N, C-alpha and C positions, 0 to 999 in steps of 0.2 A: 504493500500500500504506500507507505512513506519510506523512502530510502534513507535509512539512518534511524537514530534513536528518538522515540517520543517520550517525553517526561510528563507524567501526570502529577500535579501538585495537589495533594489532598485526596483522601479516600473515604469521604462520606458517601451518601447515596448517589450524588451526581458523579463523583469521581469513579465510583464502582461502575456506574453506567458507561462512562467513557471507556474504561478498561475493557469491559465486556464487549462493547461495540468494536473497539480496536482489534480485539481477538477475532471477532466474527469477520472482520474485513481482511484478516490475514496479516496484520501488523506483526513483524518478527521481533523487533526490539522495543520493549516497553519497560520503562522504569517508573516507579511510584515513590514520590517523596512524601513521607508522613511522619508524624511525631509518635504515634502509638504503635505498639506491636500487637495490639489486640487483633484477633483474626477477623478478616472481612466477612460480611454477611453472605455475599453472593459469589465470591471468587476463591480460587485455589491459590495458595501462596507460591506455587511453583510455576504459575502462568506468567509471571512478570518478576522483575528485579526490584527488591525493596531497598530503599535508601532512607537514612534518617539524618544525614548531615547535608545541610544546604550547599555548602561550598563544594562538596564532592559531587552532588547532583549536577551542578552547573559546570564543573570542571570536565565532566564527561562530554560536554558540547552537544547536547541534544539539538536536533534540527528543528523540532517542533515542541512547544510546551503548552500544556493545557492546565489552566489555573482554575482549580475547583475548591478553593478554600473558602471560609467565611469571608464576607465582603470586606471587612475592615483589614484583612490581611493581603488583599490583592496587590496593592501598590509595590511593596518590596520585591515580590516575586516577578511582577511585570518588569520592574527595573532590571533585575538580574537577567531575565530572558532577552530583553532588548540589548543588553551589553554584549551578549554573545551572538547577536544577529539572528536569533531563532524566530520562526513564525510562531505566533501565539494565539491560542483560543482562550479568551477570558470569559468565564461565566459571569452572568449579569446579576446585579448591577456592576458597573465598572468599579465603583468605589462608593464610600459613604460620605465623601466630601470632594470638592474640586481642588483642594490643596495639593500642590506639587504635580498636578496632571499636565499642565502646560509644558513643564520641563520634560516630563516623560514623553509627551507627543513630539517635542522638538528632537529629543534624543533618538526616538524611533525613526524619524526621517533621516537622521545622520547615519545610523547604522544599517538602514534598509530593512529593519525588522517589520514584517507585516503583521498587523494586529486585527484579529477577527473577533467581534463581540458575539457572545453566545446566545443570540436571539434565534433559537431553533424554530420558532413559529414562522419565520420567514420562508422556511422550506415546506410549510404545510400547504397541500394542494388547494384547500379551501380558501385560505387567505390569499394565495397567489392568484386564484381565479377571480377573487374580489378585486384585487389590485388591477388586473388586466381589464376587467369590466369597467372599472372607474376610469382608467386611462383611455379606453376606447370611447368613452362618453355615452355608455349605454343608458345611464340615468341622468344625462345632461350634466350640468354644473353641480358638483357636490356642494351642499349647503351646510349640513351639520351631521354629526354621527353620535351614537350612543354605544359605549362599550361597557361590559360588565364582566368582572371576574370575581369569583368567590369560592372559598373552600373552608372547611373547619380544621384549623391548624392542629388541634390535639389529635385528630384522626389521621393526619398525613403520614406520620411515622409511628404507628402504634407500639413499636418495640422500644421507644424511648420517651422520656418526659419532654413534652413540647417546650416547657419553660427554659430548658437548657439549650435549645436549638438557636442557631444564629438569627433566624427569622424573628424570634421573640426577644432578642437582646439588643439594646441600643449600643452597647460597647462593641458589638460585632457587626454593626451596620444594618440591623434588622428593621422591622416595620413593614407594613403591607405596601406602602408606596414604592420603596426601593426594591424589595424582594419580589414584588409582583409587577415589575416595571414593563413587562412585555406589552401590555395594552397601550402604554405611552409610546413605545417604539412602533407598534402597529399604526397608531395615528400619525406619527412622523413619517413612516414609510408610505402611507396612503395619501397624505395631504400636505407633506412638506414641513419645513421648520416651524417651530412654535415661537411666538413673540411675547405671549403673556399667559399667566396662569392665575386662576382664582380657585381657592379650595377650602374645604373644611375637613380636618382629620381628627379622629377621636379614638381613645381607648375605651371600648364600650363593654366588653364582656369577658375578656380573657385576663389571666393573671400574668400580665406582661408590663414592661415599662416602655413600650412602643405603641404606635397607633395600630388598631386592628380594623378600623373602618376609615375609608377615605372617599371623598366625593370631589371631583375636579372638573373645571371647565378650561379647556385649552383653546387659545386663540391662535390660529395658524396665520402665517404671513400671507397665505393664499386667500384668506377670508373665511375659511371653513372653521366652524366651532365644533370641538370634540368634547363630549361629556364622557368622563371615565369614572366608574365606581368600582372600588376594590374592597374586599373584606376577607378577614380570617375567621368569621363567626358563623356563617350559614352552614347548616348541616348537610347540604348537598353540594356537589361540585357543579359550578355553573360558570360558563363562559359563552358570551354571545356578543353580536355586533349588529348594529343597524346603521345604514347610511342613507340619508335622504338627499336626493338631488332634485334639480328643477324639472326633470322628466321621469322620475321614478324612484324606487327604493330597493335596496339590497338588504337582506337579512341572513345572518349566519348563526345557527344554533350548534354549539359544539357537541352536545349530546344528540346523537343521530347523524352528525356530520352532514348537514344539509345546508346548501346555500340557495336561497330563493331570490328571485328578482321580479319586480313589478315595474312595467314601463307604460308610459302614456300611449305608446303606439299600439301595444297589445291589449292594454286595459285589463290585464289579468296577471296572476302569479304563475311563473314557470320556474323549473329547477335549473339553476346555473351549474351546480355540482351536487351529486349525491355520492357519498363515499360509504361503501359497505365494509364495516368492521375495520376501519383504518387504524393502524397501529402508530401511536404517537412516537414510538421509538424510531420509526422511519425518518422522522425529522432530524433526530440526533445522528442517525447513520448518514443521511445526506449532508449534514453539517460537517462530519468528519471527512467525507469524500471531498467536500469543498475545501476544507483545510489542507488536504493533500495537494490539491491543484494550486492552492495559494502558495504552499511551501515550494512547489516546483515552478513557481512564477508563471503558471499557465492562466491564472485568474487573479483579479483583484478581490479583496475581501468584500463580501456582500454588504456588511456593515462594519466600517472601519473605526479606528480610534476617534477620529474627529466626530463621526456620527454618534459614537458611544458617549462622548463628552456632552453633546447636545442633549441626548436623551436623559443622561444623568442630571444635567442642569435643569431640565424641566421638572424632574422628580424633586430635586432639592428646592426649586422655586415653589412647588406645591406645598411642601412642608413649611416653608417660610411664610407663604400666604396665609396659612391657617393660624400661625403664631401671631402674625402682625395684623390679621383680619383685614387684608386688602389685596388688590391685584398686584402681582409681582411681574416685572419685566424679566424675560429670559435673556441672559447675556451670553450663554454658550450656544 
């Protein structure tokens, strides 16, 4: 798959997923940098090389690095990967603050290190079909959208106490806005850069020191308004998207994997995409295939560090908007 060594930093649930998928794709050289020697849940220890010393891991000169640590720890590993010129897949969000990221971006340009943000949903055929439809003008000029994502955090990893997970801890960069930032990236991908954010975030139901509910309105430079609602409290998994245009409407319901479109020409609903038993892991597999082509300089990152900085800036502006109770301009 990738000629040379791939280093996976962190072996939580997403780190294990990446290792499993690398093995499925036939990757020969895989190293894992981790602090704990506790046995992984889903992997065999002899399927990869385990490293516990940071300097040793990067002295091996991996050609690609996957950063799958808690958010607050991304920056130092990203810096190390950039210094050896490796291509990098960074799980999202990019960081929990903008501090130091401009320097990292500048250094990445100097070393030629390609940075790919881990927004795996950009590889989902439903979302891709929506974007193609919007770009074709099927619903005319996009006017506004509503996106919703929710899940019950205590049930996500039933084998561990949710209160210790990074999503639930402010010191590790948690909170529903940053750790569920995919919907913000979706809006950016569909409608372009965001210039302003108004939001309310609250800790409503969980035993956490971060927000578990967030409601945001994003103002895009294109004029589109995107409403985004995120939560860690509802007892069912929910993800959906509605886009209203001057000539029609698109709706996507994650459960059932169906994208519907209503247009003024047909004056009726039709299916844009229907996916039968689509496996979300396929988005992660396609993401790794893309990383391989990026590493070989055959493709540019679908969402690069500059875009990742913008999406993070929107998320941070949403948090600030709630604290200051006002609209916040997005500077990144």
